[in-house]
Biopython code that builds the backbone (N, CA, C, O; Angstrom):
import numpy as np
from Bio.PDB.StructureBuilder import StructureBuilder

atoms = [
    (1, "UNK", "N", (0.836, -1.183, 0.000)),
    (1, "UNK", "CA", (0.000, 0.000, 0.000)),
    (1, "UNK", "C", (0.882, 1.248, 0.000)),
    (1, "UNK", "O", (1.896, 1.307, 0.695)),
    (2, "UNK", "N", (0.495, 2.200, -0.757)),
    (2, "UNK", "CA", (1.263, 3.427, -0.794)),
    (2, "UNK", "C", (0.674, 4.504, 0.110)),
    (2, "UNK", "O", (1.271, 5.567, 0.280)),
    (3, "UNK", "N", (-0.480, 4.238, 0.684)),
    (3, "UNK", "CA", (-1.130, 5.237, 1.548)),
    (3, "UNK", "C", (-0.385, 5.342, 2.874)),
    (3, "UNK", "O", (0.011, 4.337, 3.465)),
    (4, "UNK", "N", (-0.210, 6.540, 3.311)),
    (4, "UNK", "CA", (0.416, 6.809, 4.589)),
    (4, "UNK", "C", (-0.571, 6.450, 5.698)),
    (4, "UNK", "O", (-1.782, 6.566, 5.506)),
    (5, "UNK", "N", (-0.075, 6.019, 6.844)),
    (5, "UNK", "CA", (-0.950, 5.624, 7.957)),
    (5, "UNK", "C", (-1.841, 6.767, 8.414)),
    (5, "UNK", "O", (-2.955, 6.530, 8.881)),
    (6, "UNK", "N", (-1.365, 8.015, 8.286)),
    (6, "UNK", "CA", (-2.174, 9.171, 8.691)),
    (6, "UNK", "C", (-3.304, 9.447, 7.723)),
    (6, "UNK", "O", (-4.271, 10.116, 8.087)),
    (7, "UNK", "N", (-3.211, 8.953, 6.504)),
    (7, "UNK", "CA", (-4.237, 9.206, 5.491)),
    (7, "UNK", "C", (-5.379, 8.201, 5.546)),
    (7, "UNK", "O", (-6.432, 8.439, 4.953)),
    (8, "UNK", "N", (-5.197, 7.093, 6.237)),
    (8, "UNK", "CA", (-6.211, 6.053, 6.286)),
    (8, "UNK", "C", (-7.409, 6.506, 7.115)),
    (8, "UNK", "O", (-7.262, 7.113, 8.176)),
    (9, "UNK", "N", (-8.574, 6.202, 6.613)),
    (9, "UNK", "CA", (-9.805, 6.488, 7.355)),
    (9, "UNK", "C", (-9.993, 5.406, 8.413)),
    (9, "UNK", "O", (-9.638, 4.251, 8.174)),
    (10, "UNK", "N", (-10.543, 5.752, 9.574)),
    (10, "UNK", "CA", (-10.785, 4.714, 10.582)),
    (10, "UNK", "C", (-11.866, 3.753, 10.103)),
    (10, "UNK", "O", (-12.827, 4.156, 9.447)),
    (11, "UNK", "N", (-11.697, 2.498, 10.434)),
    (11, "UNK", "CA", (-12.694, 1.498, 10.076)),
    (11, "UNK", "C", (-13.692, 1.265, 11.204)),
    (11, "UNK", "O", (-14.796, 0.774, 10.970)),
    (12, "UNK", "N", (-13.308, 1.612, 12.411)),
    (12, "UNK", "CA", (-14.150, 1.422, 13.584)),
    (12, "UNK", "C", (-14.279, 2.748, 14.326)),
    (12, "UNK", "O", (-13.330, 3.530, 14.385)),
    (13, "UNK", "N", (-15.461, 2.995, 14.891)),
    (13, "UNK", "CA", (-15.693, 4.207, 15.681)),
    (13, "UNK", "C", (-16.243, 3.815, 17.046)),
    (13, "UNK", "O", (-16.915, 2.793, 17.187)),
    (14, "UNK", "N", (-15.952, 4.633, 18.041)),
    (14, "UNK", "CA", (-16.575, 4.457, 19.350)),
    (14, "UNK", "C", (-18.007, 4.984, 19.262)),
    (14, "UNK", "O", (-18.376, 5.633, 18.283)),
    (15, "UNK", "N", (-18.796, 4.706, 20.272)),
    (15, "UNK", "CA", (-20.172, 5.215, 20.292)),
    (15, "UNK", "C", (-20.169, 6.738, 20.285)),
    (15, "UNK", "O", (-20.987, 7.361, 19.609)),
    (16, "UNK", "N", (-19.257, 7.332, 21.033)),
    (16, "UNK", "CA", (-19.172, 8.784, 21.109)),
    (16, "UNK", "C", (-18.793, 9.385, 19.753)),
    (16, "UNK", "O", (-19.379, 10.378, 19.322)),
    (17, "UNK", "N", (-17.815, 8.780, 19.091)),
    (17, "UNK", "CA", (-17.406, 9.271, 17.779)),
    (17, "UNK", "C", (-18.540, 9.142, 16.767)),
    (17, "UNK", "O", (-18.800, 10.069, 16.000)),
    (18, "UNK", "N", (-19.209, 8.003, 16.764)),
    (18, "UNK", "CA", (-20.306, 7.780, 15.828)),
    (18, "UNK", "C", (-21.426, 8.790, 16.050)),
    (18, "UNK", "O", (-21.970, 9.339, 15.092)),
    (19, "UNK", "N", (-21.769, 9.036, 17.314)),
    (19, "UNK", "CA", (-22.826, 9.998, 17.626)),
    (19, "UNK", "C", (-22.439, 11.399, 17.180)),
    (19, "UNK", "O", (-23.267, 12.130, 16.637)),
    (20, "UNK", "N", (-21.196, 11.773, 17.403)),
    (20, "UNK", "CA", (-20.722, 13.108, 17.028)),
    (20, "UNK", "C", (-20.708, 13.275, 15.508)),
    (20, "UNK", "O", (-21.178, 14.289, 14.993)),
    (21, "UNK", "N", (-20.179, 12.298, 14.796)),
    (21, "UNK", "CA", (-20.066, 12.391, 13.339)),
    (21, "UNK", "C", (-21.444, 12.496, 12.686)),
    (21, "UNK", "O", (-21.627, 13.273, 11.749)),
    (22, "UNK", "N", (-22.408, 11.722, 13.172)),
    (22, "UNK", "CA", (-23.714, 11.682, 12.532)),
    (22, "UNK", "C", (-24.751, 12.573, 13.185)),
    (22, "UNK", "O", (-25.905, 12.592, 12.756)),
    (23, "UNK", "N", (-24.365, 13.308, 14.209)),
    (23, "UNK", "CA", (-25.267, 14.284, 14.810)),
    (23, "UNK", "C", (-26.459, 13.675, 15.526)),
    (23, "UNK", "O", (-27.558, 14.228, 15.501)),
    (24, "UNK", "N", (-26.236, 12.536, 16.163)),
    (24, "UNK", "CA", (-27.289, 11.899, 16.951)),
    (24, "UNK", "C", (-26.748, 11.675, 18.361)),
    (24, "UNK", "O", (-25.559, 11.868, 18.615)),
    (25, "UNK", "N", (-27.614, 11.273, 19.259)),
    (25, "UNK", "CA", (-27.170, 11.034, 20.628)),
    (25, "UNK", "C", (-26.567, 9.636, 20.753)),
    (25, "UNK", "O", (-26.800, 8.763, 19.918)),
    (26, "UNK", "N", (-25.796, 9.450, 21.806)),
    (26, "UNK", "CA", (-25.232, 8.131, 22.093)),
    (26, "UNK", "C", (-26.361, 7.152, 22.369)),
    (26, "UNK", "O", (-26.274, 5.979, 22.007)),
    (27, "UNK", "N", (-27.420, 7.629, 23.009)),
    (27, "UNK", "CA", (-28.574, 6.764, 23.281)),
    (27, "UNK", "C", (-29.200, 6.253, 21.984)),
    (27, "UNK", "O", (-29.649, 5.108, 21.927)),
    (28, "UNK", "N", (-29.236, 7.083, 20.948)),
    (28, "UNK", "CA", (-29.773, 6.657, 19.654)),
    (28, "UNK", "C", (-28.906, 5.545, 19.074)),
    (28, "UNK", "O", (-29.423, 4.553, 18.561)),
    (29, "UNK", "N", (-27.594, 5.710, 19.154)),
    (29, "UNK", "CA", (-26.677, 4.675, 18.672)),
    (29, "UNK", "C", (-26.896, 3.385, 19.467)),
    (29, "UNK", "O", (-26.983, 2.304, 18.885)),
    (30, "UNK", "N", (-26.984, 3.495, 20.784)),
    (30, "UNK", "CA", (-27.210, 2.309, 21.626)),
    (30, "UNK", "C", (-28.541, 1.632, 21.300)),
    (30, "UNK", "O", (-28.623, 0.403, 21.288)),
    (31, "UNK", "N", (-29.576, 2.419, 21.038)),
    (31, "UNK", "CA", (-30.890, 1.872, 20.695)),
    (31, "UNK", "C", (-30.818, 1.060, 19.399)),
    (31, "UNK", "O", (-31.384, -0.030, 19.315)),
    (32, "UNK", "N", (-30.130, 1.589, 18.403)),
    (32, "UNK", "CA", (-29.995, 0.879, 17.130)),
    (32, "UNK", "C", (-29.203, -0.417, 17.305)),
    (32, "UNK", "O", (-29.488, -1.413, 16.640)),
    (33, "UNK", "N", (-28.220, -0.408, 18.186)),
    (33, "UNK", "CA", (-27.454, -1.622, 18.463)),
    (33, "UNK", "C", (-28.332, -2.642, 19.179)),
    (33, "UNK", "O", (-28.327, -3.820, 18.823)),
    (34, "UNK", "N", (-29.086, -2.201, 20.185)),
    (34, "UNK", "CA", (-29.894, -3.143, 20.981)),
    (34, "UNK", "C", (-31.041, -3.765, 20.191)),
    (34, "UNK", "O", (-31.467, -4.880, 20.495)),
    (35, "UNK", "N", (-31.547, -3.053, 19.177)),
    (35, "UNK", "CA", (-32.618, -3.626, 18.348)),
    (35, "UNK", "C", (-32.076, -4.495, 17.219)),
    (35, "UNK", "O", (-32.840, -5.147, 16.508)),
    (36, "UNK", "N", (-30.756, -4.502, 17.058)),
    (36, "UNK", "CA", (-30.157, -5.314, 16.004)),
    (36, "UNK", "C", (-30.048, -4.611, 14.666)),
    (36, "UNK", "O", (-29.583, -5.203, 13.692)),
    (37, "UNK", "N", (-30.471, -3.351, 14.604)),
    (37, "UNK", "CA", (-30.397, -2.596, 13.351)),
    (37, "UNK", "C", (-28.969, -2.206, 13.004)),
    (37, "UNK", "O", (-28.636, -2.047, 11.829)),
    (38, "UNK", "N", (-28.122, -2.049, 14.015)),
    (38, "UNK", "CA", (-26.751, -1.610, 13.810)),
    (38, "UNK", "C", (-25.804, -2.623, 14.452)),
    (38, "UNK", "O", (-25.768, -2.749, 15.676)),
    (39, "UNK", "N", (-25.036, -3.348, 13.630)),
    (39, "UNK", "CA", (-24.081, -4.299, 14.200)),
    (39, "UNK", "C", (-22.965, -3.562, 14.945)),
    (39, "UNK", "O", (-22.537, -2.484, 14.533)),
    (40, "UNK", "N", (-22.508, -4.154, 16.034)),
    (40, "UNK", "CA", (-21.420, -3.583, 16.818)),
    (40, "UNK", "C", (-20.603, -4.726, 17.394)),
    (40, "UNK", "O", (-21.062, -5.867, 17.454)),
    (41, "UNK", "N", (-19.394, -4.407, 17.815)),
    (41, "UNK", "CA", (-18.517, -5.421, 18.401)),
    (41, "UNK", "C", (-18.024, -4.921, 19.748)),
    (41, "UNK", "O", (-17.784, -3.731, 19.949)),
    (42, "UNK", "N", (-17.882, -5.868, 20.657)),
    (42, "UNK", "CA", (-17.364, -5.538, 21.978)),
    (42, "UNK", "C", (-15.922, -6.027, 22.048)),
    (42, "UNK", "O", (-15.628, -7.187, 21.756)),
    (43, "UNK", "N", (-15.035, -5.126, 22.438)),
    (43, "UNK", "CA", (-13.631, -5.452, 22.636)),
    (43, "UNK", "C", (-13.353, -5.348, 24.120)),
    (43, "UNK", "O", (-13.230, -4.248, 24.659)),
    (44, "UNK", "N", (-13.255, -6.468, 24.772)),
    (44, "UNK", "CA", (-13.091, -6.470, 26.218)),
    (44, "UNK", "C", (-14.433, -6.284, 26.893)),
    (44, "UNK", "O", (-15.471, -6.343, 26.234)),
    (45, "UNK", "N", (-14.430, -6.060, 28.196)),
    (45, "UNK", "CA", (-15.686, -5.981, 28.935)),
    (45, "UNK", "C", (-16.500, -4.707, 28.699)),
    (45, "UNK", "O", (-17.715, -4.719, 28.901)),
    (46, "UNK", "N", (-15.866, -3.613, 28.279)),
    (46, "UNK", "CA", (-16.598, -2.345, 28.185)),
    (46, "UNK", "C", (-16.548, -1.659, 26.836)),
    (46, "UNK", "O", (-17.460, -0.902, 26.505)),
    (47, "UNK", "N", (-15.530, -1.896, 26.060)),
    (47, "UNK", "CA", (-15.280, -1.155, 24.835)),
    (47, "UNK", "C", (-16.170, -1.656, 23.699)),
    (47, "UNK", "O", (-16.099, -2.826, 23.324)),
    (48, "UNK", "N", (-17.011, -0.771, 23.149)),
    (48, "UNK", "CA", (-17.899, -1.108, 22.038)),
    (48, "UNK", "C", (-17.469, -0.284, 20.833)),
    (48, "UNK", "O", (-17.230, 0.918, 20.944)),
    (49, "UNK", "N", (-17.372, -0.943, 19.679)),
    (49, "UNK", "CA", (-16.990, -0.265, 18.441)),
    (49, "UNK", "C", (-17.965, -0.613, 17.336)),
    (49, "UNK", "O", (-18.562, -1.690, 17.324)),
    (50, "UNK", "N", (-18.114, 0.320, 16.407)),
    (50, "UNK", "CA", (-19.031, 0.175, 15.276)),
    (50, "UNK", "C", (-18.229, 0.359, 13.998)),
    (50, "UNK", "O", (-17.429, 1.288, 13.899)),
    (51, "UNK", "N", (-18.433, -0.509, 13.027)),
    (51, "UNK", "CA", (-17.781, -0.338, 11.735)),
    (51, "UNK", "C", (-18.391, 0.858, 11.021)),
    (51, "UNK", "O", (-19.606, 1.053, 11.041)),
    (52, "UNK", "N", (-17.545, 1.647, 10.395)),
    (52, "UNK", "CA", (-18.003, 2.829, 9.671)),
    (52, "UNK", "C", (-18.982, 2.426, 8.568)),
    (52, "UNK", "O", (-20.004, 3.086, 8.382)),
    (53, "UNK", "N", (-18.681, 1.344, 7.831)),
    (53, "UNK", "CA", (-19.565, 0.933, 6.736)),
    (53, "UNK", "C", (-20.944, 0.512, 7.250)),
    (53, "UNK", "O", (-21.942, 0.729, 6.563)),
    (54, "UNK", "N", (-21.022, -0.087, 8.446)),
    (54, "UNK", "CA", (-22.321, -0.448, 9.022)),
    (54, "UNK", "C", (-23.093, 0.795, 9.440)),
    (54, "UNK", "O", (-24.310, 0.869, 9.272)),
    (55, "UNK", "N", (-22.381, 1.758, 9.980)),
    (55, "UNK", "CA", (-23.021, 3.009, 10.391)),
    (55, "UNK", "C", (-23.530, 3.778, 9.182)),
    (55, "UNK", "O", (-24.636, 4.317, 9.209)),
    (56, "UNK", "N", (-22.733, 3.832, 8.125)),
    (56, "UNK", "CA", (-23.142, 4.538, 6.912)),
    (56, "UNK", "C", (-24.379, 3.907, 6.276)),
    (56, "UNK", "O", (-25.177, 4.602, 5.647)),
    (57, "UNK", "N", (-24.540, 2.605, 6.437)),
    (57, "UNK", "CA", (-25.712, 1.940, 5.850)),
    (57, "UNK", "C", (-27.008, 2.334, 6.553)),
    (57, "UNK", "O", (-28.088, 2.172, 5.986)),
    (58, "UNK", "N", (-26.914, 2.850, 7.779)),
    (58, "UNK", "CA", (-28.094, 3.301, 8.515)),
    (58, "UNK", "C", (-28.623, 4.626, 7.988)),
    (58, "UNK", "O", (-29.802, 4.938, 8.153)),
    (59, "UNK", "N", (-27.756, 5.403, 7.358)),
    (59, "UNK", "CA", (-28.127, 6.721, 6.873)),
    (59, "UNK", "C", (-28.246, 6.683, 5.366)),
    (59, "UNK", "O", (-27.249, 6.551, 4.655)),
    (60, "UNK", "N", (-29.489, 6.802, 4.877)),
    (60, "UNK", "CA", (-29.760, 6.748, 3.446)),
    (60, "UNK", "C", (-30.139, 8.132, 2.950)),
    (60, "UNK", "O", (-30.792, 8.889, 3.668)),
    (61, "UNK", "N", (-29.737, 8.470, 1.730)),
    (61, "UNK", "CA", (-30.127, 9.778, 1.196)),
    (61, "UNK", "C", (-31.636, 9.854, 0.976)),
    (61, "UNK", "O", (-32.274, 8.852, 0.652)),
    (62, "UNK", "N", (-32.186, 11.020, 1.150)),
    (62, "UNK", "CA", (-33.606, 11.252, 0.903)),
    (62, "UNK", "C", (-33.752, 11.703, -0.534)),
    (62, "UNK", "O", (-33.097, 12.658, -0.952)),
    (63, "UNK", "N", (-34.610, 11.024, -1.307)),
    (63, "UNK", "CA", (-34.792, 11.442, -2.702)),
    (63, "UNK", "C", (-35.357, 12.861, -2.775)),
    (63, "UNK", "O", (-36.230, 13.240, -1.995)),
    (64, "UNK", "N", (-34.847, 13.620, -3.717)),
    (64, "UNK", "CA", (-35.276, 15.005, -3.882)),
    (64, "UNK", "C", (-36.163, 15.079, -5.117)),
    (64, "UNK", "O", (-35.834, 14.535, -6.171)),
    (65, "UNK", "N", (-37.286, 15.758, -4.968)),
    (65, "UNK", "CA", (-38.192, 15.932, -6.094)),
    (65, "UNK", "C", (-37.587, 16.893, -7.110)),
    (65, "UNK", "O", (-36.765, 17.742, -6.765)),
    (66, "UNK", "N", (-37.997, 16.753, -8.343)),
    (66, "UNK", "CA", (-37.533, 17.670, -9.375)),
    (66, "UNK", "C", (-38.034, 19.079, -9.127)),
    (66, "UNK", "O", (-38.947, 19.280, -8.326)),
    (67, "UNK", "N", (-37.457, 20.047, -9.795)),
    (67, "UNK", "CA", (-37.838, 21.440, -9.574)),
    (67, "UNK", "C", (-39.285, 21.696, -9.968)),
    (67, "UNK", "O", (-39.915, 22.609, -9.434)),
    (68, "UNK", "N", (-39.823, 20.910, -10.889)),
    (68, "UNK", "CA", (-41.202, 21.106, -11.323)),
    (68, "UNK", "C", (-42.199, 20.765, -10.230)),
    (68, "UNK", "O", (-43.321, 21.271, -10.250)),
    (69, "UNK", "N", (-41.825, 19.928, -9.286)),
    (69, "UNK", "CA", (-42.777, 19.500, -8.255)),
    (69, "UNK", "C", (-42.622, 20.277, -6.959)),
    (69, "UNK", "O", (-43.349, 20.020, -5.999)),
    (70, "UNK", "N", (-41.709, 21.205, -6.911)),
    (70, "UNK", "CA", (-41.529, 21.972, -5.672)),
    (70, "UNK", "C", (-42.699, 22.933, -5.462)),
    (70, "UNK", "O", (-43.301, 23.446, -6.405)),
    (71, "UNK", "N", (-42.978, 23.142, -4.224)),
    (71, "UNK", "CA", (-44.072, 24.028, -3.866)),
    (71, "UNK", "C", (-43.652, 25.479, -4.125)),
    (71, "UNK", "O", (-42.544, 25.890, -3.779)),
    (72, "UNK", "N", (-44.528, 26.215, -4.718)),
    (72, "UNK", "CA", (-44.226, 27.613, -5.022)),
    (72, "UNK", "C", (-44.823, 28.512, -3.952)),
    (72, "UNK", "O", (-45.892, 28.212, -3.420)),
    (73, "UNK", "N", (-44.140, 29.625, -3.624)),
    (73, "UNK", "CA", (-44.666, 30.550, -2.610)),
    (73, "UNK", "C", (-45.994, 31.171, -3.067)),
    (73, "UNK", "O", (-46.240, 31.341, -4.261)),
    (74, "UNK", "N", (-46.822, 31.497, -2.107)),
    (74, "UNK", "CA", (-48.132, 32.099, -2.416)),
    (74, "UNK", "C", (-48.028, 33.497, -2.908)),
    (74, "UNK", "O", (-49.044, 34.124, -3.205)),
]
sb = StructureBuilder()
sb.init_structure("model")
sb.init_model(0)
sb.init_chain("A")
sb.init_seg("    ")
for serial, (resi, resn, name, xyz) in enumerate(atoms, 1):
    if name == "N":
        sb.init_residue(resn, " ", resi, " ")
    sb.init_atom(name, np.array(xyz, "f"), 0.0, 1.0, " ", f" {name:<3s}", serial, name[0])
structure = sb.get_structure()
């Protein structure tokens, strides 16, 4: 690999990092993990990590209507 170690994106995030990056609360992240919607891994007795690709799959883009269908001001 020619990529420098500083240039690599993290593959795993803590609950705090995930909540901060995606603008949600830690409780929201924990809720998604507990319902099985968001896979997570436990490293040791307390450390929980989430794969970035799993987290990104939770956030889907919202389709935008064409300009012809936008509501016009009164």
